[in-house]
LOBAFI-885556 format. One record per atom (N, C-alpha, C): atom name; residue number from 1; y, z, x; residue in three letters. Coordinates in steps of 0.2 Angstrom, whole numbers, padded with zeros to 4 digits. Example, Ala and Ser with C-alpha at 12.3 -4.5 7.8 and 13.67 -1.06 7.14 Angstrom:
REM LOBAFI-885556
PT  name  resi      v      w      u  resn
PT     N     1  -0028   0039   0066   ALA
PT    CA     1  -0022   0039   0062   ALA
PT     C     1  -0016   0039   0066   ALA
PT     N     2  -0011   0035   0064   SER
PT    CA     2  -0005   0036   0068   SER
PT     C     2   0000   0039   0064   SER
END
This chain:
REM LOBAFI-885556
PT  name  resi      v      w      u  resn
PT     N     1   0287   0381  -0309   MET
PT    CA     1   0292   0386  -0312   MET
PT     C     1   0291   0385  -0319   MET
PT     N     2   0291   0391  -0323   LEU
PT    CA     2   0290   0391  -0330   LEU
PT     C     2   0297   0391  -0333   LEU
PT     N     3   0298   0387  -0338   HIS
PT    CA     3   0304   0386  -0342   HIS
PT     C     3   0302   0387  -0350   HIS
PT     N     4   0305   0392  -0353   GLY
PT    CA     4   0304   0393  -0360   GLY
PT     C     4   0309   0390  -0365   GLY
PT     N     5   0316   0390  -0362   TYR
PT    CA     5   0321   0388  -0367   TYR
PT     C     5   0321   0391  -0373   TYR
PT     N     6   0319   0398  -0373   GLY
PT    CA     6   0318   0401  -0380   GLY
PT     C     6   0312   0400  -0384   GLY
PT     N     7   0308   0396  -0381   ARG
PT    CA     7   0301   0395  -0385   ARG
PT     C     7   0296   0397  -0380   ARG
PT     N     8   0289   0396  -0382   ALA
PT    CA     8   0284   0398  -0378   ALA
PT     C     8   0285   0394  -0371   ALA
PT     N     9   0284   0398  -0366   ALA
PT    CA     9   0284   0396  -0359   ALA
PT     C     9   0279   0391  -0357   ALA
PT     N    10   0281   0385  -0354   ILE
PT    CA    10   0277   0380  -0352   ILE
PT     C    10   0279   0378  -0345   ILE
PT     N    11   0274   0375  -0341   ASP
PT    CA    11   0276   0372  -0335   ASP
PT     C    11   0278   0365  -0336   ASP
PT     N    12   0285   0364  -0337   ILE
PT    CA    12   0288   0358  -0338   ILE
PT     C    12   0287   0353  -0332   ILE
PT     N    13   0288   0356  -0326   ARG
PT    CA    13   0287   0352  -0320   ARG
PT     C    13   0280   0348  -0319   ARG
PT     N    14   0275   0352  -0321   GLU
PT    CA    14   0268   0349  -0321   GLU
PT     C    14   0268   0344  -0326   GLU
PT     N    15   0270   0345  -0332   ILE
PT    CA    15   0270   0340  -0337   ILE
PT     C    15   0273   0334  -0335   ILE
PT     N    16   0279   0335  -0332   ASN
PT    CA    16   0283   0329  -0330   ASN
PT     C    16   0280   0325  -0325   ASN
PT     N    17   0277   0329  -0320   ARG
PT    CA    17   0273   0325  -0315   ARG
PT     C    17   0267   0321  -0318   ARG
PT     N    18   0264   0323  -0322   ARG
PT    CA    18   0258   0320  -0326   ARG
PT     C    18   0261   0314  -0329   ARG
PT     N    19   0266   0315  -0333   VAL
PT    CA    19   0269   0309  -0337   VAL
PT     C    19   0272   0304  -0333   VAL
PT     N    20   0275   0306  -0327   ILE
PT    CA    20   0278   0301  -0322   ILE
PT     C    20   0272   0297  -0319   ILE
PT     N    21   0267   0300  -0317   ALA
PT    CA    21   0261   0296  -0314   ALA
PT     C    21   0258   0292  -0319   ALA
PT     N    22   0257   0294  -0325   GLN
PT    CA    22   0254   0290  -0331   GLN
PT     C    22   0259   0284  -0332   GLN
PT     N    23   0265   0285  -0333   PHE
PT    CA    23   0270   0280  -0334   PHE
PT     C    23   0270   0274  -0329   PHE
PT     N    24   0270   0276  -0323   ARG
PT    CA    24   0270   0272  -0317   ARG
PT     C    24   0264   0268  -0316   ARG
PT     N    25   0258   0271  -0318   ALA
PT    CA    25   0252   0268  -0318   ALA
PT     C    25   0251   0263  -0323   ALA
PT     N    26   0255   0263  -0328   GLY
PT    CA    26   0254   0259  -0334   GLY
PT     C    26   0249   0261  -0339   GLY
PT     N    27   0248   0268  -0339   GLU
PT    CA    27   0243   0271  -0343   GLU
PT     C    27   0246   0273  -0349   GLU
PT     N    28   0241   0275  -0354   GLU
PT    CA    28   0244   0279  -0360   GLU
PT     C    28   0246   0285  -0358   GLU
PT     N    29   0251   0288  -0361   ILE
PT    CA    29   0254   0295  -0360   ILE
PT     C    29   0252   0300  -0365   ILE
PT     N    30   0248   0305  -0363   GLU
PT    CA    30   0246   0310  -0367   GLU
PT     C    30   0251   0313  -0372   GLU
PT     N    31   0250   0312  -0378   GLY
PT    CA    31   0254   0315  -0383   GLY
PT     C    31   0261   0312  -0384   GLY
PT     N    32   0262   0306  -0381   MET
PT    CA    32   0268   0302  -0382   MET
PT     C    32   0267   0295  -0383   MET
PT     N    33   0272   0292  -0386   ARG
PT    CA    33   0272   0284  -0386   ARG
PT     C    33   0276   0281  -0380   ARG
PT     N    34   0272   0278  -0376   ARG
PT    CA    34   0274   0275  -0370   ARG
PT     C    34   0281   0270  -0371   ARG
PT     N    35   0281   0267  -0377   ASP
PT    CA    35   0286   0262  -0379   ASP
PT     C    35   0293   0266  -0380   ASP
PT     N    36   0292   0273  -0381   ASP
PT    CA    36   0298   0277  -0383   ASP
PT     C    36   0301   0280  -0376   ASP
PT     N    37   0298   0279  -0371   LEU
PT    CA    37   0300   0283  -0365   LEU
PT     C    37   0303   0279  -0359   LEU
PT     N    38   0307   0282  -0355   LEU
PT    CA    38   0309   0279  -0349   LEU
PT     C    38   0309   0284  -0344   LEU
PT     N    39   0309   0282  -0337   LEU
PT    CA    39   0310   0287  -0332   LEU
PT     C    39   0317   0286  -0329   LEU
PT     N    40   0321   0292  -0329   LEU
PT    CA    40   0328   0292  -0326   LEU
PT     C    40   0328   0295  -0320   LEU
PT     N    41   0330   0292  -0314   THR
PT    CA    41   0330   0295  -0308   THR
PT     C    41   0338   0296  -0306   THR
PT     N    42   0340   0303  -0306   THR
PT    CA    42   0346   0305  -0304   THR
PT     C    42   0346   0307  -0296   THR
PT     N    43   0352   0308  -0293   ILE
PT    CA    43   0352   0311  -0287   ILE
PT     C    43   0355   0318  -0288   ILE
PT     N    44   0351   0323  -0285   GLY
PT    CA    44   0353   0330  -0286   GLY
PT     C    44   0360   0332  -0284   GLY
PT     N    45   0363   0335  -0288   ALA
PT    CA    45   0370   0337  -0287   ALA
PT     C    45   0371   0341  -0280   ALA
PT     N    46   0367   0345  -0279   ARG
PT    CA    46   0367   0350  -0273   ARG
PT     C    46   0363   0347  -0268   ARG
PT     N    47   0357   0345  -0269   SER
PT    CA    47   0352   0343  -0264   SER
PT     C    47   0353   0336  -0261   SER
PT     N    48   0355   0332  -0265   GLY
PT    CA    48   0356   0325  -0263   GLY
PT     C    48   0349   0321  -0264   GLY
PT     N    49   0344   0325  -0266   GLU
PT    CA    49   0337   0322  -0267   GLU
PT     C    49   0336   0318  -0273   GLU
PT     N    50   0332   0313  -0274   PRO
PT    CA    50   0331   0310  -0280   PRO
PT     C    50   0327   0314  -0285   PRO
PT     N    51   0328   0314  -0291   ARG
PT    CA    51   0325   0318  -0296   ARG
PT     C    51   0323   0314  -0302   ARG
PT     N    52   0317   0313  -0303   THR
PT    CA    52   0315   0309  -0309   THR
PT     C    52   0313   0313  -0315   THR
PT     N    53   0315   0311  -0321   SER
PT    CA    53   0314   0314  -0327   SER
PT     C    53   0311   0309  -0332   SER
PT     N    54   0306   0310  -0335   PRO
PT    CA    54   0304   0306  -0341   PRO
PT     C    54   0307   0308  -0347   PRO
PT     N    55   0309   0304  -0351   MET
PT    CA    55   0313   0305  -0357   MET
PT     C    55   0313   0300  -0362   MET
PT     N    56   0314   0302  -0369   MET
PT    CA    56   0314   0297  -0374   MET
PT     C    56   0321   0294  -0374   MET
PT     N    57   0321   0288  -0376   PHE
PT    CA    57   0328   0284  -0376   PHE
PT     C    57   0329   0282  -0383   PHE
PT     N    58   0335   0279  -0384   HIS
PT    CA    58   0337   0276  -0391   HIS
PT     C    58   0341   0270  -0389   HIS
PT     N    59   0338   0264  -0392   ARG
PT    CA    59   0341   0258  -0391   ARG
PT     C    59   0345   0255  -0397   ARG
PT     N    60   0351   0253  -0396   GLU
PT    CA    60   0355   0250  -0401   GLU
PT     C    60   0358   0243  -0398   GLU
PT     N    61   0354   0238  -0401   GLY
PT    CA    61   0356   0231  -0398   GLY
PT     C    61   0355   0231  -0391   GLY
PT     N    62   0360   0229  -0387   GLU
PT    CA    62   0359   0229  -0379   GLU
PT     C    62   0360   0236  -0376   GLU
PT     N    63   0363   0241  -0380   ARG
PT    CA    63   0364   0247  -0377   ARG
PT     C    63   0358   0252  -0377   ARG
PT     N    64   0358   0256  -0372   LEU
PT    CA    64   0353   0261  -0371   LEU
PT     C    64   0356   0268  -0370   LEU
PT     N    65   0353   0273  -0373   PHE
PT    CA    65   0355   0279  -0373   PHE
PT     C    65   0350   0284  -0372   PHE
PT     N    66   0351   0290  -0368   VAL
PT    CA    66   0347   0295  -0367   VAL
PT     C    66   0351   0301  -0370   VAL
PT     N    67   0347   0306  -0372   ILE
PT    CA    67   0350   0312  -0376   ILE
PT     C    67   0348   0318  -0372   ILE
PT     N    68   0353   0322  -0370   GLY
PT    CA    68   0352   0329  -0366   GLY
PT     C    68   0351   0335  -0371   GLY
PT     N    69   0346   0334  -0375   SER
PT    CA    69   0345   0339  -0380   SER
PT     C    69   0341   0345  -0377   SER
PT     N    70   0336   0344  -0372   ALA
PT    CA    70   0332   0349  -0369   ALA
PT     C    70   0328   0353  -0375   ALA
PT     N    71   0326   0349  -0380   ASN
PT    CA    71   0323   0352  -0385   ASN
PT     C    71   0326   0358  -0389   ASN
PT     N    72   0333   0357  -0389   GLY
PT    CA    72   0337   0362  -0392   GLY
PT     C    72   0339   0368  -0388   GLY
PT     N    73   0338   0367  -0381   ALA
PT    CA    73   0340   0373  -0377   ALA
PT     C    73   0348   0374  -0377   ALA
PT     N    74   0349   0380  -0375   ARG
PT    CA    74   0356   0382  -0375   ARG
PT     C    74   0360   0380  -0369   ARG
PT     N    75   0357   0376  -0364   ARG
PT    CA    75   0360   0373  -0359   ARG
PT     C    75   0358   0366  -0358   ARG
PT     N    76   0362   0362  -0354   ASP
PT    CA    76   0361   0355  -0353   ASP
PT     C    76   0355   0355  -0348   ASP
PT     N    77   0351   0350  -0349   PRO
PT    CA    77   0345   0349  -0344   PRO
PT     C    77   0348   0347  -0337   PRO
PT     N    78   0345   0349  -0332   SER
PT    CA    78   0348   0348  -0325   SER
PT     C    78   0349   0340  -0323   SER
PT     N    79   0346   0336  -0326   TRP
PT    CA    79   0347   0329  -0325   TRP
PT     C    79   0354   0327  -0328   TRP
PT     N    80   0357   0330  -0333   CYS
PT    CA    80   0364   0329  -0335   CYS
PT     C    80   0369   0332  -0330   CYS
PT     N    81   0367   0338  -0327   HIS
PT    CA    81   0372   0340  -0322   HIS
PT     C    81   0372   0335  -0316   HIS
PT     N    82   0366   0333  -0314   ASN
PT    CA    82   0366   0328  -0308   ASN
PT     C    82   0369   0322  -0310   ASN
PT     N    83   0369   0319  -0316   LEU
PT    CA    83   0372   0312  -0317   LEU
PT     C    83   0380   0313  -0318   LEU
PT     N    84   0382   0319  -0320   ARG
PT    CA    84   0389   0320  -0320   ARG
PT     C    84   0392   0320  -0313   ARG
PT     N    85   0388   0323  -0308   ALA
PT    CA    85   0390   0323  -0301   ALA
PT     C    85   0390   0316  -0298   ALA
PT     N    86   0384   0313  -0300   ARG
PT    CA    86   0383   0306  -0296   ARG
PT     C    86   0380   0302  -0302   ARG
PT     N    87   0385   0298  -0305   PRO
PT    CA    87   0383   0294  -0311   PRO
PT     C    87   0379   0288  -0310   PRO
PT     N    88   0378   0286  -0303   THR
PT    CA    88   0373   0280  -0302   THR
PT     C    88   0366   0282  -0302   THR
PT     N    89   0362   0279  -0307   VAL
PT    CA    89   0355   0281  -0308   VAL
PT     C    89   0350   0276  -0308   VAL
PT     N    90   0344   0277  -0308   THR
PT    CA    90   0339   0272  -0308   THR
PT     C    90   0335   0273  -0314   THR
PT     N    91   0334   0267  -0318   VAL
PT    CA    91   0331   0267  -0324   VAL
PT     C    91   0324   0263  -0324   VAL
PT     N    92   0319   0266  -0326   GLU
PT    CA    92   0312   0263  -0326   GLU
PT     C    92   0310   0263  -0333   GLU
PT     N    93   0310   0257  -0336   ILE
PT    CA    93   0308   0256  -0343   ILE
PT     C    93   0304   0250  -0344   ILE
PT     N    94   0298   0251  -0348   GLY
PT    CA    94   0293   0246  -0348   GLY
PT     C    94   0290   0244  -0341   GLY
PT     N    95   0291   0238  -0339   ARG
PT    CA    95   0288   0236  -0333   ARG
PT     C    95   0294   0235  -0328   ARG
PT     N    96   0300   0236  -0330   GLY
PT    CA    96   0306   0235  -0326   GLY
PT     C    96   0310   0241  -0323   GLY
PT     N    97   0313   0240  -0318   THR
PT    CA    97   0317   0245  -0314   THR
PT     C    97   0324   0242  -0313   THR
PT     N    98   0329   0246  -0314   TYR
PT    CA    98   0336   0244  -0312   TYR
PT     C    98   0341   0250  -0311   TYR
PT     N    99   0346   0248  -0308   ARG
PT    CA    99   0351   0253  -0306   ARG
PT     C    99   0356   0253  -0312   ARG
PT     N   100   0359   0259  -0314   ALA
PT    CA   100   0364   0259  -0320   ALA
PT     C   100   0369   0264  -0318   ALA
PT     N   101   0374   0264  -0322   SER
PT    CA   101   0379   0269  -0322   SER
PT     C   101   0378   0273  -0328   SER
PT     N   102   0378   0280  -0328   ALA
PT    CA   102   0377   0284  -0333   ALA
PT     C   102   0384   0287  -0336   ALA
PT     N   103   0385   0285  -0342   VAL
PT    CA   103   0392   0287  -0345   VAL
PT     C   103   0391   0292  -0350   VAL
PT     N   104   0393   0298  -0349   VAL
PT    CA   104   0393   0303  -0354   VAL
PT     C   104   0398   0302  -0360   VAL
PT     N   105   0395   0300  -0366   LEU
PT    CA   105   0400   0298  -0371   LEU
PT     C   105   0404   0304  -0374   LEU
PT     N   106   0410   0303  -0376   GLU
PT    CA   106   0414   0308  -0379   GLU
PT     C   106   0418   0306  -0385   GLU
PT     N   107   0420   0310  -0389   GLY
PT    CA   107   0424   0308  -0395   GLY
PT     C   107   0421   0304  -0400   GLY
PT     N   108   0424   0299  -0402   ALA
PT    CA   108   0422   0294  -0407   ALA
PT     C   108   0416   0290  -0405   ALA
PT     N   109   0416   0288  -0398   ALA
PT    CA   109   0410   0285  -0395   ALA
PT     C   109   0404   0289  -0396   ALA
PT     N   110   0404   0295  -0394   ARG
PT    CA   110   0398   0300  -0395   ARG
PT     C   110   0396   0301  -0402   ARG
PT     N   111   0401   0302  -0407   ALA
PT    CA   111   0400   0303  -0414   ALA
PT     C   111   0396   0297  -0417   ALA
PT     N   112   0398   0291  -0415   GLY
PT    CA   112   0395   0285  -0417   GLY
PT     C   112   0388   0284  -0415   GLY
PT     N   113   0387   0285  -0409   ALA
PT    CA   113   0380   0285  -0406   ALA
PT     C   113   0376   0290  -0408   ALA
PT     N   114   0378   0297  -0409   TRP
PT    CA   114   0375   0302  -0412   TRP
PT     C   114   0372   0301  -0419   TRP
PT     N   115   0377   0298  -0423   SER
PT    CA   115   0375   0296  -0430   SER
PT     C   115   0369   0291  -0430   SER
PT     N   116   0369   0286  -0426   SER
PT    CA   116   0364   0281  -0425   SER
PT     C   116   0357   0285  -0423   SER
PT     N   117   0358   0289  -0418   ILE
PT    CA   117   0352   0292  -0415   ILE
PT     C   117   0349   0297  -0420   ILE
PT     N   118   0353   0301  -0424   THR
PT    CA   118   0350   0306  -0428   THR
PT     C   118   0347   0302  -0435   THR
PT     N   119   0350   0296  -0436   ALA
PT    CA   119   0347   0292  -0442   ALA
PT     C   119   0340   0290  -0440   ALA
PT     N   120   0339   0288  -0434   ALA
PT    CA   120   0333   0285  -0432   ALA
PT     C   120   0328   0291  -0430   ALA
PT     N   121   0331   0296  -0428   HIS
PT    CA   121   0326   0302  -0425   HIS
PT     C   121   0329   0308  -0428   HIS
PT     N   122   0328   0310  -0435   PRO
PT    CA   122   0331   0316  -0438   PRO
PT     C   122   0329   0323  -0434   PRO
PT     N   123   0324   0323  -0430   PHE
PT    CA   123   0323   0329  -0427   PHE
PT     C   123   0328   0332  -0423   PHE
PT     N   124   0333   0327  -0420   PHE
PT    CA   124   0338   0329  -0416   PHE
PT     C   124   0343   0334  -0420   PHE
PT     N   125   0343   0333  -0427   HIS
PT    CA   125   0347   0338  -0430   HIS
PT     C   125   0345   0345  -0429   HIS
PT     N   126   0338   0346  -0429   ASP
PT    CA   126   0335   0353  -0427   ASP
PT     C   126   0337   0355  -0420   ASP
PT     N   127   0337   0350  -0415   HIS
PT    CA   127   0339   0352  -0408   HIS
PT     C   127   0347   0354  -0408   HIS
PT     N   128   0351   0350  -0412   GLU
PT    CA   128   0358   0352  -0412   GLU
PT     C   128   0359   0359  -0415   GLU
PT     N   129   0355   0361  -0420   THR
PT    CA   129   0356   0368  -0423   THR
PT     C   129   0354   0373  -0418   THR
PT     N   130   0348   0372  -0414   SER
PT    CA   130   0346   0377  -0409   SER
PT     C   130   0351   0377  -0403   SER
PT     N   131   0354   0372  -0402   ALA
PT    CA   131   0358   0371  -0396   ALA
PT     C   131   0365   0374  -0397   ALA
PT     N   132   0367   0375  -0403   ALA
PT    CA   132   0374   0377  -0405   ALA
PT     C   132   0375   0384  -0401   ALA
PT     N   133   0381   0384  -0398   PRO
PT    CA   133   0387   0380  -0399   PRO
PT     C   133   0387   0374  -0394   PRO
PT     N   134   0382   0373  -0390   ARG
PT    CA   134   0382   0368  -0385   ARG
PT     C   134   0382   0361  -0389   ARG
PT     N   135   0386   0356  -0386   VAL
PT    CA   135   0386   0350  -0389   VAL
PT     C   135   0381   0346  -0385   VAL
PT     N   136   0376   0343  -0388   ILE
PT    CA   136   0371   0339  -0384   ILE
PT     C   136   0374   0333  -0381   ILE
PT     N   137   0373   0332  -0375   PRO
PT    CA   137   0376   0326  -0372   PRO
PT     C   137   0372   0319  -0374   PRO
PT     N   138   0376   0314  -0375   VAL
PT    CA   138   0373   0308  -0377   VAL
PT     C   138   0376   0303  -0371   VAL
PT     N   139   0371   0300  -0367   VAL
PT    CA   139   0373   0296  -0361   VAL
PT     C   139   0371   0289  -0362   VAL
PT     N   140   0375   0285  -0361   GLU
PT    CA   140   0374   0278  -0361   GLU
PT     C   140   0372   0275  -0354   GLU
PT     N   141   0367   0272  -0353   LEU
PT    CA   141   0365   0269  -0347   LEU
PT     C   141   0367   0262  -0346   LEU
PT     N   142   0372   0260  -0342   VAL
PT    CA   142   0375   0254  -0342   VAL
PT     C   142   0372   0250  -0336   VAL
PT     N   143   0368   0245  -0336   PRO
PT    CA   143   0366   0242  -0330   PRO
PT     C   143   0371   0239  -0326   PRO
PT     N   144   0370   0240  -0319   HIS
PT    CA   144   0375   0237  -0314   HIS
PT     C   144   0374   0229  -0315   HIS
PT     N   145   0379   0226  -0313   GLU
PT    CA   145   0379   0219  -0314   GLU
PT     C   145   0374   0215  -0310   GLU
PT     N   146   0372   0218  -0304   GLU
PT    CA   146   0367   0215  -0300   GLU
PT     C   146   0360   0216  -0303   GLU
PT     N   147   0359   0221  -0307   SER
PT    CA   147   0353   0222  -0311   SER
PT     C   147   0353   0218  -0317   SER
PT     N   148   0358   0216  -0320   ARG
PT    CA   148   0358   0211  -0325   ARG
PT     C   148   0356   0204  -0323   ARG
PT     N   149   0358   0203  -0317   GLU
PT    CA   149   0356   0196  -0314   GLU
PT     C   149   0349   0196  -0312   GLU
PT     N   150   0346   0202  -0309   ASP
PT    CA   150   0339   0203  -0307   ASP
PT     C   150   0335   0202  -0313   ASP
PT     N   151   0337   0204  -0319   GLN
PT    CA   151   0333   0204  -0325   GLN
PT     C   151   0332   0197  -0329   GLN
PT     N   152   0336   0193  -0326   ARG
PT    CA   152   0336   0186  -0329   ARG
PT     C   152   0330   0182  -0326   ARG
END
């Protein structure tokens, strides 16, 4: 399926399949910095099937955030819809995998995280302008307690 999000149409599913395969194989990822990526697996809100999306993340201390900018699209990416319906997700980062709760930040918590994210990655200001009036979701990935124990 082709998605343009108001820009040149690209086959985002094919790109994602390639990035996921390269990530899981431990390979370099074409046009991206591997250390800036994670794989987020949500459960489809309607289908109940696992859906994996590669995405950039932002780390602040022990906290880990993903950003639903969809490159400035006027609608949230489908992974956001999925995690709102089913907030338990799987995170693959570096060489580790763990279960987490996806918490969509609101109010002051979102504003603080957004300020930190845009200071580190100013291009998100452009995404914010393109997405308006949509508010770009900022999601904190909170590891489940058993995952914290597994990581020790």
